[in-house]
Z-matrix of the N, CA and C atoms (Angstrom, degrees):
N
C 1 1.479
C 2 1.544 1 109.11
N 3 1.357 2 115.51 1 -41.99
C 4 1.477 3 119.24 2 179.21
C 5 1.503 4 110.22 3 -63.11
N 6 1.321 5 116.13 4 -42.53
C 7 1.478 6 121.21 5 177.77
C 8 1.543 7 113.41 6 -56.94
N 9 1.347 8 115.87 7 -39.88
C 10 1.390 9 122.62 8 -178.36
C 11 1.552 10 109.70 9 -70.11
N 12 1.343 11 115.07 10 -35.39
C 13 1.439 12 118.91 11 -179.18
C 14 1.588 13 109.38 12 -68.74
N 15 1.279 14 113.82 13 -43.47
C 16 1.466 15 118.67 14 -179.52
C 17 1.506 16 107.71 15 -66.68
N 18 1.299 17 120.61 16 -42.10
C 19 1.482 18 123.68 17 178.44
C 20 1.503 19 109.25 18 -59.40
N 21 1.312 20 118.12 19 -44.72
C 22 1.462 21 120.31 20 179.79
C 23 1.518 22 112.50 21 -65.60
N 24 1.328 23 118.07 22 -34.77
C 25 1.410 24 119.36 23 176.43
C 26 1.486 25 113.68 24 -69.39
N 27 1.344 26 114.05 25 -38.63
C 28 1.485 27 119.10 26 179.89
C 29 1.532 28 107.78 27 -67.40
N 30 1.379 29 117.25 28 -39.05
C 31 1.478 30 119.11 29 179.38
C 32 1.535 31 109.62 30 -63.94
N 33 1.398 32 117.18 31 -43.84
C 34 1.455 33 118.73 32 175.81
C 35 1.538 34 111.54 33 -55.92
N 36 1.344 35 114.77 34 -44.27
C 37 1.507 36 120.16 35 -176.88
C 38 1.505 37 108.08 36 -62.01
N 39 1.307 38 117.16 37 -46.18
C 40 1.477 39 119.84 38 -175.34
C 41 1.544 40 109.66 39 -65.16
N 42 1.332 41 116.50 40 -42.00
C 43 1.465 42 120.19 41 177.11
C 44 1.535 43 111.46 42 -61.62
N 45 1.341 44 113.27 43 -42.96
C 46 1.492 45 117.07 44 178.46
C 47 1.505 46 111.80 45 -64.22
N 48 1.368 47 118.95 46 -42.40
C 49 1.380 48 122.77 47 176.10
C 50 1.533 49 114.50 48 -59.22
N 51 1.392 50 115.17 49 -43.36
C 52 1.431 51 122.93 50 179.16
C 53 1.534 52 109.93 51 -64.56
N 54 1.328 53 119.28 52 -40.73
C 55 1.402 54 122.84 53 176.56
C 56 1.508 55 113.46 54 -64.66
N 57 1.368 56 114.30 55 -42.74
C 58 1.441 57 118.24 56 -178.45
C 59 1.513 58 112.08 57 -66.25
N 60 1.329 59 115.86 58 -28.76
C 61 1.449 60 122.34 59 -174.84
C 62 1.540 61 108.81 60 -92.42
N 63 1.323 62 117.46 61 18.17
C 64 1.477 63 125.88 62 -177.29
C 65 1.563 64 108.19 63 50.23
N 66 1.238 65 118.24 64 48.37
C 67 1.464 66 124.08 65 175.24
C 68 1.506 67 111.33 66 57.51
N 69 1.296 68 120.37 67 28.11
C 70 1.434 69 122.59 68 174.07
C 71 1.555 70 108.36 69 -72.02
N 72 1.336 71 114.92 70 133.66
C 73 1.441 72 118.73 71 -177.30
C 74 1.529 73 105.73 72 -84.74
N 75 1.368 74 114.93 73 126.73
C 76 1.465 75 119.09 74 178.12
C 77 1.532 76 112.34 75 -61.90
N 78 1.318 77 119.01 76 154.09
C 79 1.485 78 120.32 77 177.33
C 80 1.534 79 110.30 78 -61.34
N 81 1.281 80 113.83 79 150.41
C 82 1.603 81 119.10 80 178.87
C 83 1.506 82 108.23 81 -70.05
N 84 1.302 83 112.58 82 165.35
C 85 1.471 84 119.77 83 173.48
C 86 1.503 85 109.32 84 -81.28
N 87 1.252 86 115.68 85 147.69
C 88 1.520 87 121.98 86 173.46
C 89 1.562 88 107.38 87 -115.78
N 90 1.282 89 114.94 88 -165.47
C 91 1.494 90 121.80 89 179.10
C 92 1.535 91 105.25 90 -67.30
N 93 1.297 92 119.03 91 152.94
C 94 1.512 93 121.79 92 -178.18
C 95 1.513 94 108.93 93 -65.56
N 96 1.283 95 114.25 94 151.15
C 97 1.487 96 123.02 95 178.37
C 98 1.482 97 109.12 96 -59.55
N 99 1.327 98 115.70 97 142.37
C 100 1.501 99 122.11 98 175.25
C 101 1.459 100 109.28 99 -82.47
N 102 1.288 101 119.17 100 158.44
C 103 1.452 102 124.76 101 175.36
C 104 1.537 103 108.13 102 -59.70
N 105 1.364 104 120.80 103 -38.94
C 106 1.425 105 122.20 104 177.88
C 107 1.493 106 114.22 105 -59.92
N 108 1.362 107 117.42 106 -44.85
C 109 1.448 108 120.90 107 176.16
C 110 1.513 109 114.04 108 -68.65
N 111 1.337 110 117.83 109 -35.61
C 112 1.389 111 121.66 110 177.69
C 113 1.552 112 110.87 111 -65.39
N 114 1.299 113 117.12 112 -37.89
C 115 1.470 114 122.37 113 174.84
C 116 1.537 115 111.09 114 -62.19
N 117 1.310 116 113.88 115 -40.81
C 118 1.483 117 118.73 116 -179.42
C 119 1.523 118 109.18 117 -64.54
N 120 1.363 119 118.14 118 -46.00
C 121 1.452 120 124.08 119 178.16
C 122 1.594 121 109.36 120 -59.31
N 123 1.310 122 113.39 121 -45.39
C 124 1.448 123 118.56 122 -176.26
C 125 1.460 124 110.62 123 -64.28
N 126 1.362 125 119.04 124 -42.74
C 127 1.456 126 123.10 125 -176.58
C 128 1.567 127 108.75 126 -62.80
N 129 1.318 128 116.20 127 -43.80
C 130 1.405 129 122.13 128 178.13
C 131 1.563 130 114.29 129 -60.58
N 132 1.291 131 111.75 130 -48.22
C 133 1.456 132 119.42 131 178.30
C 134 1.536 133 112.34 132 -63.59
N 135 1.332 134 116.80 133 -42.75
C 136 1.453 135 120.06 134 174.68
C 137 1.497 136 116.00 135 -59.64
N 138 1.340 137 112.21 136 -42.16
C 139 1.506 138 119.40 137 178.18
C 140 1.494 139 109.57 138 -60.50
N 141 1.307 140 119.27 139 -45.35
C 142 1.463 141 124.27 140 -179.81
C 143 1.529 142 110.20 141 -62.08
N 144 1.284 143 116.94 142 -46.57
C 145 1.511 144 119.85 143 179.63
C 146 1.605 145 109.81 144 -61.92
N 147 1.291 146 114.84 145 -46.10
C 148 1.488 147 120.22 146 180.00
C 149 1.525 148 111.20 147 -62.55
N 150 1.328 149 117.41 148 -44.43
C 151 1.428 150 123.78 149 179.34
C 152 1.530 151 110.24 150 -52.66
N 153 1.336 152 114.52 151 -40.61
C 154 1.483 153 119.64 152 -176.06
C 155 1.483 154 112.14 153 -93.77
N 156 1.317 155 118.58 154 2.16
C 157 1.540 156 122.89 155 -176.75
C 158 1.512 157 109.99 156 57.20
N 159 1.372 158 116.28 157 44.89
C 160 1.478 159 120.55 158 174.55
C 161 1.503 160 108.04 159 -106.53
N 162 1.350 161 114.21 160 129.40
C 163 1.466 162 120.84 161 175.49
C 164 1.520 163 108.97 162 -81.22
N 165 1.258 164 116.23 163 118.64
C 166 1.476 165 119.04 164 -173.20
C 167 1.566 166 112.08 165 -139.18
N 168 1.350 167 111.38 166 156.09
C 169 1.481 168 120.04 167 165.99
C 170 1.527 169 101.83 168 -108.17
N 171 1.350 170 113.97 169 137.18
C 172 1.436 171 120.60 170 -178.61
C 173 1.531 172 106.31 171 -122.34
N 174 1.269 173 117.87 172 132.14
C 175 1.497 174 121.42 173 178.19
C 176 1.466 175 111.44 174 -127.30
N 177 1.325 176 119.07 175 139.32
C 178 1.448 177 126.62 176 176.20
C 179 1.515 178 107.60 177 -122.79
N 180 1.304 179 115.56 178 128.22
C 181 1.478 180 122.03 179 177.98
C 182 1.531 181 111.38 180 -123.11
N 183 1.329 182 116.62 181 156.57
C 184 1.507 183 117.09 182 177.60
C 185 1.470 184 107.26 183 -83.51
N 186 1.401 185 114.35 184 -174.96
C 187 1.453 186 118.33 185 -178.04
C 188 1.487 187 115.24 186 -66.90
N 189 1.323 188 117.47 187 -13.55
C 190 1.462 189 120.39 188 177.32
C 191 1.507 190 111.55 189 -93.58
N 192 1.345 191 116.03 190 0.37
C 193 1.493 192 121.27 191 -179.61
C 194 1.509 193 115.01 192 86.92
N 195 1.341 194 116.39 193 8.04
C 196 1.461 195 121.91 194 -179.47
C 197 1.511 196 109.90 195 -81.88
N 198 1.327 197 117.09 196 134.92
C 199 1.427 198 122.41 197 179.24
C 200 1.530 199 114.09 198 -64.10
N 201 1.307 200 116.31 199 125.74
C 202 1.445 201 122.45 200 -179.07
C 203 1.605 202 105.03 201 -106.68
N 204 1.230 203 118.98 202 -47.80
C 205 1.486 204 122.35 203 -178.42
C 206 1.521 205 109.95 204 -143.90
N 207 1.332 206 115.92 205 143.00
C 208 1.448 207 122.84 206 173.26
C 209 1.474 208 108.86 207 -145.27
N 210 1.353 209 114.24 208 133.57
C 211 1.408 210 121.69 209 -175.70
C 212 1.440 211 112.06 210 -136.80
N 213 1.304 212 118.18 211 127.60
C 214 1.504 213 120.79 212 179.82
C 215 1.558 214 104.37 213 -113.77
N 216 1.369 215 111.72 214 118.86
C 217 1.437 216 119.01 215 -179.08
C 218 1.528 217 110.25 216 -74.41
N 219 1.274 218 115.58 217 156.13
C 220 1.464 219 118.68 218 -177.14
C 221 1.576 220 113.69 219 -49.13
N 222 1.305 221 114.87 220 138.32
C 223 1.506 222 122.87 221 175.01
C 224 1.527 223 115.99 222 63.90
N 225 1.377 224 113.14 223 20.67
C 226 1.489 225 118.85 224 175.78
C 227 1.578 226 106.28 225 -90.92
N 228 1.337 227 114.03 226 131.95
C 229 1.461 228 119.38 227 -179.43
C 230 1.547 229 111.60 228 -56.78
N 231 1.317 230 117.38 229 136.59
C 232 1.415 231 117.99 230 -176.07
C 233 1.542 232 113.21 231 -68.35
N 234 1.309 233 117.40 232 -14.10
C 235 1.445 234 120.44 233 174.53
C 236 1.517 235 114.36 234 -62.46
N 237 1.293 236 116.05 235 -22.77
C 238 1.487 237 121.68 236 179.32
C 239 1.510 238 112.73 237 -76.21
N 240 1.296 239 116.61 238 -12.32
C 241 1.510 240 117.53 239 179.17
C 242 1.538 241 110.74 240 -62.84
N 243 1.339 242 115.24 241 -52.43
C 244 1.502 243 119.00 242 -178.40
C 245 1.501 244 110.55 243 -65.48
N 246 1.438 245 116.49 244 -38.80
C 247 1.448 246 119.77 245 -176.57
C 248 1.501 247 110.42 246 -63.56
N 249 1.346 248 116.80 247 -45.44
C 250 1.506 249 119.24 248 179.78
C 251 1.493 250 112.02 249 -62.68
N 252 1.327 251 117.25 250 -44.16
C 253 1.430 252 124.69 251 176.11
C 254 1.503 253 111.45 252 -55.80
N 255 1.357 254 116.17 253 -49.74
C 256 1.475 255 119.96 254 -176.43
C 257 1.531 256 110.16 255 -66.72
N 258 1.324 257 118.62 256 -38.20
C 259 1.426 258 123.53 257 -178.85
C 260 1.558 259 109.25 258 -62.07
N 261 1.418 260 113.67 259 -43.92
C 262 1.457 261 118.12 260 -178.80
C 263 1.569 262 109.88 261 -65.84
N 264 1.275 263 117.19 262 -42.91
C 265 1.471 264 121.33 263 -178.84
C 266 1.545 265 111.42 264 -62.30
N 267 1.347 266 114.08 265 -40.46
C 268 1.441 267 118.50 266 179.40
C 269 1.507 268 111.94 267 -67.29
N 270 1.385 269 117.69 268 -38.06
C 271 1.474 270 120.49 269 -178.58
C 272 1.557 271 106.71 270 -68.32
N 273 1.338 272 118.02 271 -33.78
C 274 1.470 273 118.55 272 179.22
C 275 1.543 274 109.73 273 -75.13
N 276 1.305 275 115.34 274 -42.87
C 277 1.448 276 117.33 275 -174.73
C 278 1.488 277 114.67 276 -68.80
N 279 1.295 278 119.32 277 -30.59
C 280 1.437 279 122.44 278 -177.60
C 281 1.554 280 112.43 279 -107.22
N 282 1.313 281 115.08 280 -2.37
C 283 1.442 282 124.68 281 175.21
C 284 1.538 283 114.24 282 55.62
N 285 1.282 284 110.55 283 39.48
C 286 1.538 285 117.91 284 176.76
C 287 1.542 286 109.24 285 -156.29
N 288 1.332 287 116.31 286 163.51
C 289 1.487 288 116.51 287 -179.26
C 290 1.539 289 108.96 288 -66.45
N 291 1.343 290 118.25 289 151.87
C 292 1.403 291 123.92 290 -179.26
C 293 1.579 292 109.33 291 -71.03
N 294 1.227 293 118.27 292 -12.99
C 295 1.491 294 120.61 293 174.18
C 296 1.502 295 110.64 294 -57.52
N 297 1.342 296 119.49 295 -26.30
C 298 1.439 297 122.80 296 177.58
C 299 1.513 298 110.68 297 -60.58
N 300 1.367 299 118.97 298 -41.67
C 301 1.415 300 125.07 299 177.64
C 302 1.546 301 108.65 300 -62.11
N 303 1.328 302 115.34 301 -52.19
C 304 1.440 303 123.11 302 -174.25
C 305 1.548 304 107.71 303 -59.92
N 306 1.292 305 118.83 304 -44.33
C 307 1.467 306 121.00 305 -177.60
C 308 1.503 307 111.14 306 -64.80
N 309 1.369 308 117.72 307 -39.61
C 310 1.496 309 122.29 308 178.60
C 311 1.533 310 109.07 309 -63.63
N 312 1.331 311 116.47 310 -48.26
C 313 1.463 312 120.31 311 179.38
C 314 1.480 313 112.99 312 -57.53
N 315 1.376 314 116.37 313 -41.30
C 316 1.435 315 121.75 314 179.68
C 317 1.533 316 115.40 315 -60.74
N 318 1.377 317 114.35 316 -22.25
C 319 1.430 318 121.87 317 178.25
C 320 1.558 319 109.43 318 -73.24
N 321 1.311 320 117.02 319 -21.94
C 322 1.470 321 119.14 320 -175.16
C 323 1.477 322 115.93 321 70.64
N 324 1.319 323 116.52 322 -155.94
C 325 1.433 324 122.24 323 179.01
C 326 1.507 325 109.83 324 57.88
N 327 1.382 326 117.33 325 -138.79
C 328 1.425 327 121.94 326 -174.03
C 329 1.520 328 111.80 327 -63.40
N 330 1.325 329 119.17 328 -18.62
C 331 1.431 330 120.55 329 -178.82
C 332 1.581 331 111.24 330 -72.24
N 333 1.311 332 114.29 331 -19.34
C 334 1.480 333 113.46 332 175.38
C 335 1.500 334 116.68 333 -61.06
N 336 1.357 335 115.85 334 -15.35
C 337 1.479 336 122.45 335 175.40
C 338 1.469 337 108.08 336 -61.77
N 339 1.253 338 124.84 337 -28.20
C 340 1.439 339 128.10 338 179.67
C 341 1.506 340 114.29 339 -59.55
N 342 1.362 341 115.10 340 -20.17
C 343 1.473 342 123.06 341 175.58
C 344 1.503 343 111.84 342 -70.31
N 345 1.336 344 120.42 343 -11.86
C 346 1.404 345 128.35 344 177.56
C 347 1.503 346 111.33 345 -81.73
N 348 1.286 347 116.80 346 -16.41
C 349 1.519 348 120.62 347 178.93
C 350 1.505 349 106.20 348 -61.18
N 351 1.326 350 115.51 349 128.43
C 352 1.463 351 119.75 350 -178.75
C 353 1.563 352 110.24 351 -121.72
N 354 1.240 353 114.28 352 179.62
C 355 1.478 354 115.46 353 178.90
C 356 1.453 355 111.18 354 83.69
N 357 1.373 356 117.51 355 -123.02
C 358 1.474 357 120.01 356 -175.26
C 359 1.534 358 114.38 357 -99.34
N 360 1.258 359 116.04 358 20.75
C 361 1.469 360 117.19 359 178.11
C 362 1.514 361 112.56 360 -81.13
N 363 1.375 362 117.30 361 111.05
C 364 1.426 363 119.83 362 175.68
C 365 1.547 364 109.23 363 -96.99
N 366 1.320 365 116.04 364 115.26
C 367 1.429 366 121.49 365 -171.62
C 368 1.512 367 114.81 366 -103.11
N 369 1.333 368 115.77 367 14.20
C 370 1.447 369 122.08 368 178.24
C 371 1.513 370 111.52 369 -108.66
N 372 1.266 371 120.22 370 149.95
C 373 1.468 372 123.71 371 174.94
C 374 1.478 373 110.91 372 -58.37
N 375 1.320 374 116.59 373 145.13
C 376 1.420 375 122.64 374 178.68
C 377 1.479 376 117.91 375 130.61
N 378 1.350 377 115.93 376 -0.36
C 379 1.449 378 124.29 377 171.20
C 380 1.525 379 113.51 378 -108.67
N 381 1.297 380 119.34 379 129.69
C 382 1.451 381 121.93 380 -175.28
C 383 1.540 382 108.77 381 -135.10
N 384 1.372 383 116.31 382 132.65
C 385 1.436 384 119.02 383 174.26
C 386 1.570 385 110.43 384 -65.74
N 387 1.351 386 113.77 385 149.38
C 388 1.467 387 118.40 386 175.59
C 389 1.539 388 105.80 387 -105.40
N 390 1.336 389 113.63 388 121.09
C 391 1.435 390 121.82 389 -174.79
C 392 1.550 391 112.61 390 -108.83
N 393 1.274 392 119.11 391 134.37
C 394 1.466 393 126.34 392 172.83
C 395 1.495 394 103.37 393 -131.56
N 396 1.319 395 112.06 394 124.53
C 397 1.537 396 120.21 395 176.25
C 398 1.580 397 109.25 396 55.79
N 399 1.302 398 114.08 397 35.05
C 400 1.518 399 117.46 398 176.21
C 401 1.528 400 113.50 399 80.58
N 402 1.361 401 118.27 400 5.80
C 403 1.464 402 120.21 401 -179.24
C 404 1.530 403 110.98 402 -119.11
N 405 1.342 404 114.68 403 145.44
C 406 1.404 405 121.14 404 178.93
C 407 1.569 406 110.64 405 -78.39
N 408 1.332 407 115.85 406 114.06
C 409 1.356 408 122.09 407 177.80
C 410 1.505 409 117.00 408 -100.08
N 411 1.304 410 111.98 409 -12.61
C 412 1.472 411 123.90 410 178.66
C 413 1.504 412 110.68 411 171.03
N 414 1.342 413 112.53 412 -159.26
C 415 1.540 414 117.05 413 179.11
C 416 1.449 415 105.93 414 -156.54
N 417 1.298 416 111.39 415 158.54
C 418 1.585 417 119.52 416 179.49
C 419 1.589 418 104.15 417 -132.11
N 420 1.299 419 112.28 418 145.02
C 421 1.482 420 116.61 419 175.36
C 422 1.527 421 108.80 420 -147.39
N 423 1.363 422 113.69 421 158.41
C 424 1.379 423 121.61 422 177.37
C 425 1.555 424 111.05 423 -128.61
N 426 1.253 425 119.26 424 152.95
C 427 1.436 426 124.07 425 173.93
C 428 1.538 427 110.62 426 -148.22
N 429 1.322 428 115.20 427 140.89
C 430 1.431 429 119.22 428 177.27
C 431 1.540 430 111.33 429 143.62
N 432 1.327 431 116.22 430 -26.52
C 433 1.441 432 120.34 431 174.79
C 434 1.539 433 111.16 432 -106.69
N 435 1.378 434 117.20 433 -156.92
C 436 1.413 435 121.38 434 171.98
C 437 1.513 436 107.70 435 -67.81
N 438 1.299 437 116.32 436 167.27
C 439 1.422 438 120.16 437 176.61
C 440 1.550 439 112.80 438 -60.06
N 441 1.371 440 113.91 439 -39.23
C 442 1.451 441 118.10 440 177.92
C 443 1.563 442 111.87 441 -67.51
N 444 1.264 443 116.15 442 -38.25
C 445 1.558 444 118.10 443 175.72
C 446 1.433 445 109.65 444 -67.88
N 447 1.302 446 121.35 445 -43.36
C 448 1.479 447 119.94 446 177.50
C 449 1.522 448 111.54 447 -60.91
N 450 1.281 449 119.72 448 -38.32
C 451 1.503 450 124.11 449 177.90
C 452 1.523 451 109.34 450 -66.90
N 453 1.291 452 117.29 451 -41.39
C 454 1.474 453 120.04 452 -179.63
C 455 1.455 454 110.70 453 -60.34
N 456 1.349 455 119.77 454 -48.17
C 457 1.400 456 125.73 455 178.21
C 458 1.504 457 114.86 456 -61.42
N 459 1.319 458 118.16 457 -44.49
C 460 1.374 459 124.10 458 175.39
C 461 1.531 460 113.03 459 -62.41
N 462 1.275 461 115.92 460 -42.41
C 463 1.435 462 118.72 461 -175.41
C 464 1.559 463 111.17 462 -69.06
N 465 1.241 464 116.72 463 -38.22
C 466 1.443 465 121.76 464 172.34
C 467 1.525 466 112.60 465 -57.60
N 468 1.296 467 115.51 466 -42.17
C 469 1.475 468 122.26 467 177.20
C 470 1.537 469 109.28 468 -64.32
N 471 1.322 470 119.48 469 -48.75
C 472 1.445 471 124.16 470 -179.83
C 473 1.582 472 110.46 471 -61.18
N 474 1.313 473 112.56 472 -42.79
C 475 1.468 474 116.78 473 -178.96
C 476 1.530 475 114.15 474 -64.50
N 477 1.338 476 116.55 475 -30.13
C 478 1.473 477 123.80 476 179.70
C 479 1.570 478 110.27 477 -62.88
N 480 1.296 479 118.83 478 -23.53
C 481 1.502 480 121.89 479 -174.65
C 482 1.505 481 108.18 480 -84.07
N 483 1.254 482 122.50 481 -24.66
C 484 1.447 483 125.78 482 -174.63
C 485 1.520 484 113.73 483 -65.16
């Protein structure tokens, strides 16, 4: 019964995301990110965070949502570890930035049901898919700053792989 409830919530979320994106088809999955590319994304994201003096946790996952790299910069609260990982997994799972969730929730109404997603669903801005040749090979996310700061760091990391 619980499995059916979670499945129904996920289906509702996917339909809501599809509607919000004006029925845009998300990019297809590609082969999982390599460790070499994950390190490249991590280095760029870390550099962006340090340049701005932002304490961050940065997570990189493969196209299946499995953790490849995680780094906690000095003096970053440990609570950001799970948040960064969850944002990255959500960006990979739904093949779109987690800002899509945040924007839907901000609209209120029926979209507030998305807050019932549990487990690995990161519903805050800061998770970005990593695309190579138009395919999702993984995702990167940051946590520790504002949502916009997290997204900026993650996007710099994702862009470094292109």
